[in-house]
C-alpha positions in Angstrom: -13.8 -2.3 -25.5 -13.6 -3.5 -28.6 -14.0 -7.5 -28.3 -11.8 -8.3 -31.5 -9.2 -5.6 -30.4 -8.8 -7.3 -26.7 -9.1 -10.7 -28.4 -6.2 -10.0 -30.5 -4.1 -8.6 -27.8 -4.8 -11.7 -25.2 -3.6 -13.9 -27.9 -0.3 -12.4 -28.7 0.4 -11.7 -24.9 0.2 -15.0 -24.3 1.9 -16.4 -27.0 4.7 -13.6 -26.0 8.1 -14.7 -24.6 9.9 -11.3 -23.7 6.9 -9.0 -23.0 7.4 -5.9 -21.9 5.2 -2.6 -20.4 5.9 1.1 -19.9 4.0 2.9 -17.4 3.2 6.1 -16.6 1.2 8.8 -14.5 -2.1 7.6 -15.8 -1.8 4.3 -13.8 -1.1 6.2 -10.5 -3.8 8.4 -10.8 -6.3 5.7 -10.8 -5.0 4.9 -7.3 -5.4 8.8 -6.1 -1.7 9.9 -7.1 -1.8 13.3 -8.3 -0.2 13.7 -11.9 2.1 16.4 -12.9 -0.1 16.9 -16.1 -3.6 17.3 -16.6 -6.0 19.8 -15.4 -5.8 18.4 -11.8 -1.9 17.8 -11.7 0.3 19.1 -9.1 1.9 21.4 -11.9 -1.5 23.7 -11.4 -0.1 24.6 -8.1 3.6 24.6 -8.3 5.9 25.4 -11.1 8.5 22.6 -12.1 11.4 25.1 -11.7 10.1 25.9 -8.4 10.7 22.5 -6.8 11.5 20.0 -8.9 15.3 20.5 -9.9 18.9 20.7 -8.2 19.0 24.5 -8.1 15.8 24.5 -6.3 17.1 22.4 -3.8 20.2 24.0 -3.3 18.4 27.1 -2.8 15.6 26.3 -0.7 15.8 22.7 0.7 12.8 23.2 3.3 10.7 24.6 0.7 11.5 21.3 -1.8 11.2 18.8 1.6 8.0 20.3 2.6 6.4 19.5 -1.0 8.1 16.3 -0.8 6.9 15.3 2.4 3.2 16.1 1.0 3.9 13.9 -1.7 5.0 10.9 0.2 2.3 11.4 2.9 -0.4 11.6 -0.1 1.2 8.5 -1.7 1.5 6.5 1.8 -2.4 6.4 1.8 -2.9 5.0 -1.4 -3.1 1.4 -2.6 -1.9 -0.4 -6.0 -5.1 -0.7 -8.0 -6.5 -3.5 -10.3 -3.7 -2.2 -13.1 -0.7 -2.8 -10.9 -2.0 -6.0 -9.5 -2.3 -7.7 -12.9 0.9 -6.4 -14.3 1.9 -8.3 -10.8 0.3 -11.3 -12.1 2.1 -11.0 -15.6 5.6 -11.4 -14.1 4.0 -14.4 -12.2 2.9 -16.0 -15.2 5.8 -14.8 -17.2 9.1 -14.2 -15.4 11.0 -12.9 -18.6 8.4 -9.9 -18.3 10.0 -6.3 -17.8 8.1 -3.5 -16.4 9.4 -0.2 -16.9 8.0 2.5 -15.3 8.3 6.6 -15.2 6.5 6.4 -11.8 8.3 7.2 -8.7 5.4 6.3 -6.1 6.7 2.3 -6.0 3.1 1.1 -6.1 4.2 -1.6 -8.4 6.6 -2.9 -6.1 3.6 -2.8 -3.2 1.6 -4.7 -5.8 4.0 -7.6 -5.9 6.2 -6.7 -9.1 10.2 -7.4 -8.8 11.6 -6.8 -12.4 10.7 -3.2 -12.2 13.2 -0.6 -14.0 12.1 3.0 -11.8 13.7 4.8 -14.6 12.8 8.3 -12.7 14.1 6.8 -9.3 11.9 6.3 -6.2 10.5 8.9 -3.8 11.0 6.2 -1.2 15.0 6.5 -1.8 16.9 9.1 0.5 20.5 10.0 -1.3 23.2 12.1 0.5 24.3 15.0 -1.4 28.0 14.5 0.4 28.5 10.9 0.4 26.4 9.9 -2.1 24.9 7.0 0.0 21.5 5.9 -1.1 18.8 4.1 1.1 15.1 3.2 1.3 13.1 5.3 4.0 9.5 4.7 4.2 8.7 7.2 7.4 5.9 9.4 7.1 6.1 12.2 7.7 10.3 12.1 7.6 11.0 15.6 8.8 11.9 18.6 7.2 15.9 18.3 6.1 16.8 14.6 7.1 20.7 13.9 7.0 22.6 11.5 6.7 25.0 9.7 8.9 27.8 11.5 7.6 25.9 14.9 8.4 25.3 15.4 4.7 21.7 16.6 3.5 19.4 13.9 2.4 17.5 14.8 -0.7 14.6 12.5 -2.7 16.2 10.0 -4.7 14.5 10.9 -7.8 15.3 12.5 -11.3 14.8 16.1 -11.3 14.6 18.2 -14.4 18.1 18.9 -16.0 19.6 15.4 -14.5 20.8 12.4 -16.2 18.3 9.4 -15.8 20.5 6.5 -14.3 22.4 5.0 -17.4 22.2 1.4 -15.9 18.7 1.6 -15.6 18.1 3.1 -19.0 20.3 0.7 -20.8 18.4 -1.9 -19.4 15.2 -0.3 -20.5 16.0 0.1 -24.0 18.0 -3.7 -24.1 14.7 -5.1 -23.0 12.6 -3.3 -25.6 15.1 -4.3 -28.6 14.4 -8.0 -27.3 10.4 -7.5 -26.9 8.1 -9.6 -28.7 5.2 -7.8 -27.1 5.3 -4.4 -25.2 2.6 -2.1 -23.9 2.4 1.4 -23.2 0.1 2.2 -20.2 -1.0 5.4 -18.9 1.8 7.4 -20.2 1.7 10.8 -21.9 4.2 10.0 -24.6 5.9 13.4 -24.5 8.5 12.5 -21.9 12.1 11.4 -23.8 13.8 9.1 -23.7 10.8 6.8 -22.4 8.7 8.0 -25.4 10.9 6.1 -27.5 11.0 2.8 -26.0 7.7 1.7 -28.2 9.6 3.1 -31.4 12.5 0.7 -30.5 10.2 -2.2 -29.4 8.4 -1.8 -33.0 11.5 -1.8 -34.9 12.5 -4.6 -33.7 9.5 -6.6 -34.3 7.4 -6.2 -31.2 3.6 -6.1 -31.3 2.9 -2.9 -29.8 -0.4 -1.8 -27.8 -1.3 1.5 -26.0 -3.7 1.7 -23.3 -4.5 5.4 -22.1 -7.8 7.2 -21.7 -6.8 9.7 -24.3 -4.5 9.7 -27.7 -0.9 10.6 -27.8 1.7 11.1 -29.7 2.4 7.5 -29.6 -1.0 6.5 -31.0 -0.3 6.5 -34.5 2.8 3.7 -34.5 0.7 1.3 -32.3 -0.6 -2.0 -33.7 -3.5 -1.9 -31.5 -4.6 0.8 -29.0 -7.4 0.1 -26.3 -8.8 3.4 -24.9 -10.0 3.5 -21.1 -8.6 3.0 -17.4 -5.6 0.9 -17.4 -7.3 -0.7 -14.1 -10.3 -1.8 -16.1 -8.2 -3.1 -19.3 -5.2 -4.7 -17.7 -7.2 -7.3 -15.5 -9.1 -8.5 -18.9 -6.0 -9.0 -20.6 -4.1 -11.0 -17.9 -6.4 -13.4 -16.4 -5.6 -15.1 -13.4 
């Protein structure tokens, strides 16, 4: 880590009044959650269109639930890592902090974060395809083809390919980015829209922008500072107790 960059980022973060963070799969990967992209991603085995679309669920809900049960079991076996814990401490010290995440694993909440915008939903939420009722369920395994009290089939409460992101949560995310005076983008590929545009929104509004990632991304060039490395090693340095 570059000591100069770390010192500058810490100074700007400590002085910020409206900090925001956007996190992606790289943060959860450090806890052992498989990613969708990259050489070890889940897409290496399964094609997205086979499993994560409304059409796939309508065509073969058994297959889709088999995969999501595997994912729920995998996530249930891991714990928040130092990056999750550092962001929870940041919220405790700065109540105005907003955490926006592309992850559906719920590890931020498990670490103690409360002001979390899960823009892609949560794998622990279930939604009825008939009545629309939504509720949290952390049973592992949940069983194949779970059903609502109304008799309708329950589906994972995540945003699938071809579906719109929840309007209220996205509005809150863009509002937070527009009001931010400091924004860090952590462990995200920077290619999934509209999340990838949040950093640009914050920067145009005058925020100091930081990227933390093991690799360069399409967002790297617009950042005020970039720290290359693992979020679990860098964030605890930036967010002291």
